[in-house]
C-alpha positions, 0 to 999 in steps of 0.5 A, spaced: 952 419 686 946 417 691 947 411 695 943 405 693 937 404 698 939 398 703 935 391 701 931 389 707 930 382 709 922 381 710 922 374 713 914 375 715 912 377 708 916 370 705 912 366 711 906 369 709 907 368 702 909 360 703 903 359 707 898 362 702 902 357 697 901 351 701 894 353 703 895 348 709 892 351 716 895 350 722 892 345 727 891 348 733 889 341 737 883 344 739 876 340 739 869 344 738 863 340 741 857 341 738 852 345 742 846 342 739 846 334 738 841 333 732 838 326 731 837 322 725 830 322 723 827 317 718 823 321 713 816 318 710 813 320 704 807 315 705 809 313 698 813 307 701 808 301 699 807 304 692 810 303 685 811 309 681 807 308 674 808 315 672 812 321 674 812 327 670 813 335 671 807 339 670 803 345 672 796 344 676 790 349 676 784 348 680 777 351 678 775 356 683 767 356 683 766 362 687 771 367 683 769 363 677 776 362 674 782 357 674 787 358 680 794 356 679 795 350 685 802 349 684 808 347 679 812 340 680 811 333 679 805 329 678 805 321 680 801 316 679 802 311 684 799 303 685 799 300 692 803 294 692 797 290 696 790 293 694 792 295 687 789 302 688 792 307 684 792 314 686 794 321 683 799 325 687 802 332 686 807 336 690 810 343 689 817 343 686 821 347 692 816 346 698 814 339 696 807 341 699 801 336 696 797 340 691 793 334 689 792 327 692 786 323 690 784 316 688 783 314 680 776 311 680 772 308 675 768 314 674 775 319 673 774 321 666 780 326 662 777 331 658 782 335 653 782 342 655 779 347 650 784 351 647 790 347 649 793 340 647 798 340 652 792 340 658 787 336 660 781 337 665 778 332 670 773 332 676 775 328 683 774 328 690 781 330 693 784 330 699 790 335 698 788 340 704 786 334 709 779 334 707 775 330 702 773 336 697 770 335 690 775 339 685 775 340 678 783 340 676 786 342 670 794 340 668 798 343 663 805 339 661 811 341 657 809 337 651 803 334 647 806 327 648 807 328 656 799 330 656 797 324 652 801 319 656 798 322 662 791 322 659 791 315 656 794 312 662 789 315 667 783 312 662 786 305 662 786 305 669 779 307 670 777 303 664 780 297 668 777 299 674 770 299 671 771 292 668 773 289 675 767 293 678 762 290 673 765 283 674 764 284 682 756 286 681 755 280 676 758 276 681 754 279 687 747 279 683 749 271 681 750 270 688 744 273 690 740 269 685 743 263 688 741 265 695 734 267 693 733 260 690 736 256 696 731 260 700 725 258 695 727 251 696 727 251 703 721 254 704 718 249 699 721 243 703 718 247 710 711 247 706 712 240 704 714 238 711 708 242 714 703 238 709 706 231 711 705 233 719 698 235 718 696 229 714 699 225 719 695 228 725 689 227 721 
């Protein structure tokens, strides 16, 4: 009958097993200092003084006049931002991953949203855009995920442009009435001057 193999104690394996079960790393007490110290930087988006009126995901296209075709400008979030002090509203759109600005322009009284032919989720408009650092007349098309979002965007832009047109109309009326008053004042001044010169001439006679 063959002898049984002797049982060998393996304390190392047991220690490893217990260490793995506990999962605690041994604290060596060594301190590692960072090679480069990074200071906290305040990031400004330029949107701090503005209130968000609208914030939706969309895909933006720009019409290339030279190639006579639509080119994709980026997919991301489109925002309508109203300035807290001057009340001006601008349209800003940033690309989703890079946050690069692909549209940046004021909503003016002349901004007119039109439905895109063949898609009820899209609309088209013209604007003097500043996304590339210089003011350029652009034709944009934007496509939303749903018809409701497109309608909401279109209605809000039209509402802003209409209110701007009304205020501009009031300003021109006020300007014209002020100009009329100034004209009347200048006419009365001329008349009084004429009367004064007549009186002077009669006195001299």
